[in-house]
N, C-alpha and C positions, 0 to 999 in steps of 0.2 A: 939243781936247786932253783926254785922260782924266784923272780925278782922280789915278790912280796915277802917271801921267807927271809931273803937277804936283808930287806929293809927292817923287818922285825928284829933280826939279830943285831942290827946296828944300834938299836935302842939300848941293848944290854952291854954297857961298858963293863968289862970284867972286873976292874978295880972297884967301881961303884957297886957292882953285884956282890962282891966279897964284903964290902962295908955294910951293905944292907943285911946280908946273911948273918953277919956278926951281931946285928941287933935282934936277931931271932926270927926274922921273916924268912920263910922257906918256900913261898910260892909267889908268882907274879900273876896278876890279873891283867890281861892285855885286851885292848879293844881297838877295832878299826872305826874311826869316826864315820858315821853314815853320811855326813855332809861333805867332808874334805878328804876322807880316807887316811888321815894321819893316824899313826899307831901311837896309842898312849898306854903305858904300863904302870901299874901301881903295886907296891909290895904288900904282902899280907902273910898271915900264918894259915896253916890248914884249919886250925880251930876257928879262926875268924870266918873263913869261907864256909865251913860247916854250919856255923851259927847263922850266917846270912841265908844260906840255902834252906835252913830249918825255919826261917821266917823272921829272924831278928831284923829290926830296922837298920838300915845301912849305917846310920850314925852311931848305933850301939855296937854293931859288929866290927866296925872299922874306926874307932875313935881317934886313931893316930893320923887319919887322912884329912886333907883339906876338903872344903865343900866342893871344889872343882873336881878333885880326885873321886869323891863319892859320886858325883854326877856322872862321871865316866863309867862307874860300875852300874849305875841305874840305867842310863840311856845310851852309853857308848860314845856320847859327844865329847870331843876334846875341849879343853878349857877355852880356847879361842872361839870355837863355833858356839859354845854355850853362851859365852859373854855376848857375842854378836847377836844371837837369837834373843837373849833377854833384853838387850839394849833396844832392839827393834820393836819389842813388845811395849816398851815404856813410852 
């Protein structure tokens, strides 16, 4: 197994994964931040992913997610890098 794969697996604590699955989320959307390579994963349902892929706005497809988590889906940026980027723009 690659080191990157091992790192991604470490994000998924089995107990947390079971708790999230109990809430009805059956997929994870994972992204490598293009700035720092941190792996960020957010829970979703297959229906939410299908709606987003069909053109729904991210906030409509994933209403349970924070703005930071939705930004990860849009750009792949982790919350820390997104905050750093937006602070430097102000």
